[in-house]
C-alpha positions as CSV (number, residue, x, y, z in Angstrom):
1,M,-15.0,-4.1,-29.7
2,K,-14.5,-2.8,-26.5
3,D,-17.5,-3.1,-24.0
4,H,-18.8,0.4,-23.0
5,N,-21.1,-0.8,-20.4
6,H,-21.3,-0.9,-16.7
7,Y,-22.3,-3.6,-14.4
8,G,-23.5,-3.8,-11.5
9,M,-23.0,-0.2,-10.7
10,F,-24.4,3.3,-9.5
11,I,-23.4,6.5,-11.0
12,E,-24.5,9.1,-7.9
13,V,-24.9,12.7,-8.4
14,S,-21.8,14.7,-8.3
15,E,-20.5,16.5,-5.6
16,D,-21.3,19.9,-6.7
17,C,-24.6,18.8,-8.2
18,P,-27.0,22.3,-7.6
19,V,-30.4,20.5,-6.8
20,S,-31.3,18.8,-3.8
21,Q,-34.4,17.4,-5.3
22,A,-34.6,15.8,-9.1
23,E,-35.3,17.7,-12.3
24,I,-36.6,16.5,-15.3
25,P,-34.6,18.3,-18.2
26,K,-36.1,20.3,-20.6
27,A,-35.7,20.8,-24.5
28,K,-34.2,24.2,-25.8
29,G,-36.5,25.2,-29.0
30,D,-37.1,22.7,-31.6
31,S,-34.0,20.3,-30.8
32,K,-33.8,18.0,-27.9
33,T,-30.8,18.4,-25.8
34,V,-28.4,15.5,-24.5
35,P,-29.8,15.6,-21.3
36,V,-33.4,15.0,-22.6
37,I,-32.6,12.5,-24.9
38,H,-30.8,10.7,-22.2
39,Y,-33.7,11.0,-19.7
40,E,-36.4,10.3,-22.3
41,M,-34.8,6.9,-22.9
42,I,-33.8,6.6,-19.2
43,A,-36.9,7.2,-17.4
44,G,-39.2,6.0,-19.8
45,H,-37.7,2.8,-20.5
46,P,-36.1,1.3,-17.0
47,Y,-33.7,-1.3,-17.2
48,R,-34.0,-1.6,-20.4
49,Y,-31.1,-0.2,-22.4
50,T,-27.5,0.1,-21.9
51,Q,-24.9,2.8,-21.2
52,E,-24.1,2.1,-25.2
53,D,-27.3,2.2,-26.6
54,V,-28.2,5.6,-25.0
55,L,-24.9,7.0,-26.1
56,F,-25.4,5.5,-29.8
57,E,-28.9,6.5,-30.1
58,T,-28.2,10.0,-28.5
59,Y,-25.7,10.5,-31.4
60,A,-27.6,9.2,-34.1
61,I,-30.7,11.6,-33.4
62,R,-28.4,14.3,-32.9
63,N,-26.6,13.6,-36.4
64,D,-29.7,12.5,-38.1
65,I,-28.6,9.1,-38.9
66,A,-31.4,7.2,-41.3
67,E,-31.9,3.9,-39.4
68,E,-30.7,1.6,-42.2
69,Q,-26.9,3.9,-41.5
70,R,-27.4,3.3,-37.9
71,E,-25.3,-0.7,-37.7
72,A,-22.5,0.9,-39.7
73,A,-22.5,4.1,-37.7
74,R,-22.9,2.3,-34.6
75,Q,-19.7,0.8,-35.2
76,A,-18.0,3.7,-36.2
77,F,-19.0,5.3,-33.2
78,F,-17.4,2.9,-30.9
79,S,-14.5,2.4,-32.5
80,K,-13.1,5.6,-30.5
81,G,-13.3,6.4,-27.0
82,Q,-16.4,7.7,-25.7
83,P,-17.6,9.3,-22.3
84,C,-19.4,7.6,-20.4
85,L,-22.5,8.3,-18.3
86,R,-21.0,9.5,-15.4
87,T,-20.3,13.2,-17.4
88,S,-24.2,13.3,-18.1
89,S,-26.2,16.4,-16.9
90,L,-28.7,14.0,-15.5
91,G,-25.9,13.3,-12.4
92,K,-24.0,16.5,-12.7
93,R,-26.9,18.9,-12.8
94,Y,-30.2,17.4,-12.8
95,G,-30.1,15.3,-9.5
96,W,-30.5,12.0,-11.3
97,G,-28.6,8.8,-10.0
98,I,-28.2,6.0,-12.7
99,H,-28.3,2.1,-11.6
100,H,-26.5,-0.2,-14.0
101,N,-27.9,-3.4,-13.4
102,A,-26.2,-6.7,-13.5
103,E,-26.8,-7.1,-17.3
104,G,-25.5,-3.7,-18.1
105,K,-29.3,-2.3,-18.2
106,M,-30.1,1.4,-16.9
107,A,-32.7,3.0,-14.4
108,L,-32.9,6.7,-12.9
109,Y,-33.5,7.4,-9.9
110,A,-34.1,10.9,-8.1
111,V,-31.0,11.9,-5.5
112,E,-34.5,12.6,-2.9
113,S,-35.8,9.1,-3.0
114,D,-35.5,6.1,-0.9
115,E,-34.3,3.9,-3.7
116,Y,-31.4,6.4,-4.3
117,K,-30.1,6.3,-0.7
118,A,-30.6,2.6,-0.7
119,F,-28.1,2.2,-3.9
120,A,-26.1,4.7,-2.7
121,N,-25.5,3.0,0.7
122,D,-25.1,-0.4,-1.0
123,E,-22.0,-2.0,-0.6
124,S,-22.6,-4.8,-2.9
125,I,-22.3,-2.4,-5.7
126,K,-19.4,-0.4,-7.3
127,R,-20.8,3.6,-7.0
128,V,-19.0,6.4,-8.0
129,K,-19.9,9.7,-8.6
130,A,-21.2,11.5,-11.6
131,M,-18.1,13.8,-12.5
132,R,-18.1,17.5,-11.2
133,A,-19.7,20.5,-13.3
134,S,-16.5,22.4,-12.0
135,R,-12.9,22.3,-11.7
136,K,-11.9,22.8,-8.2
């Protein structure tokens, strides 16, 4: 199975991100949105989860997959291509950079923080921008 994680990489906010200070995504009604799930997993547990963990757990929560079915569902989920977190609203809309350490585990950094600026200027890691929200 293909490895969908990133290692030693920093995803900067997109060029057209509308905020200059990071915002915490809010749930809409009773259901958690994808950005809320991403934020809660990564911000609540820095450097605990990989991109694969976050992508699959989001899918499992939103599709109400039972715990005993998750291993098979995870295999099926990653058997086809999945978008990476460069497409996440965290970097496109909410102002969060995502750092992937050498083990592929992630943490969030607010665009206005000193830590964000340090990662954005760190020549020793791969740096990419989150996908643009609009196609210009």
